[in-house]
C-alpha positions in Angstrom: -12.6 -14.1 16.2 -14.5 -11.3 14.6 -13.8 -7.5 14.6 -16.3 -5.0 15.8 -17.4 -2.3 13.3 -18.8 1.2 13.9 -22.5 1.6 13.1 -23.3 2.6 9.5 -23.8 6.3 9.2 -21.5 7.3 12.0 -18.5 9.5 11.5 -16.1 6.7 12.3 -17.8 4.4 9.8 -17.3 7.0 7.0 -13.6 7.1 7.5 -12.8 3.6 6.0 -14.0 1.1 3.5 -14.9 -2.4 4.8 -13.0 -3.9 1.8 -9.8 -2.3 3.0 -10.3 -3.6 6.5 -10.9 -7.1 5.1 -7.8 -6.9 2.9 -5.6 -5.8 5.9 -6.9 -8.4 8.3 -7.0 -11.4 6.0 -3.3 -11.0 5.0 -4.0 -9.7 1.4 -2.3 -6.4 2.3 0.2 -5.8 5.1 -1.0 -4.0 8.2 1.3 -1.2 9.4 1.9 0.3 12.9 1.7 3.8 14.2 5.3 5.0 13.2 4.7 3.9 9.7 1.3 5.6 9.5 2.8 8.9 10.9 5.7 8.7 8.3 3.2 8.1 5.5 1.0 11.0 6.7 4.0 13.4 6.7 4.8 12.4 3.1 1.1 12.9 2.1 0.8 16.3 3.8 3.9 17.5 2.1 2.7 16.3 -1.3 -0.8 17.8 -1.0 -1.4 21.0 0.9 -5.2 20.6 0.7 -5.3 17.5 3.0 -6.2 18.3 6.6 -6.3 14.9 8.1 -5.8 11.2 7.0 -7.3 8.0 8.4 -5.3 4.8 8.8 -6.0 1.3 10.0 -3.1 0.2 12.1 -1.9 -2.5 14.5 -1.5 -1.0 18.0 1.1 -2.1 20.5 -1.5 -3.9 22.5 -2.3 -6.2 19.4 -5.5 -4.4 18.6 -6.5 -3.3 15.1 -7.5 0.4 15.3 -8.7 3.2 13.1 -6.7 6.5 13.7 -6.7 9.9 12.2 -3.6 12.0 11.9 -3.8 15.8 11.5 -1.6 18.1 9.6 0.3 19.3 12.7 1.0 15.8 13.9 -1.9 15.3 16.2 -3.5 11.8 16.2 -6.7 10.4 17.5 -8.0 6.8 17.9 -11.4 6.9 16.2 -12.2 3.2 16.7 -10.8 0.0 18.1 -11.9 -3.0 16.0 -10.5 -5.6 18.4 -7.6 -8.1 18.6 -5.6 -8.8 15.5 -6.7 -11.9 13.6 -4.0 -14.7 13.2 -4.1 -14.3 9.4 -2.8 -10.7 9.4 0.5 -10.0 7.5 2.7 -7.4 9.2 5.1 -5.1 7.4 
């Protein structure tokens, strides 16, 4: 099963590197979930005051791999849903 990608040149496509998506969905790097992404975002925002939003590729509760952005005040937005998680994924 393949994942769908945003069209090159769109705002969603600029938020991630395909190599990172491949590493996460082939089991090279573990794929996190929303609570882990939010905790990491809080740490990053505390460490660097210049960051206004951060993008993460996560595994959603419905078993879809998604691209989300997290804002400084805790707001989050699903930017893109790639599709169902491949079987080779390694969870944290």
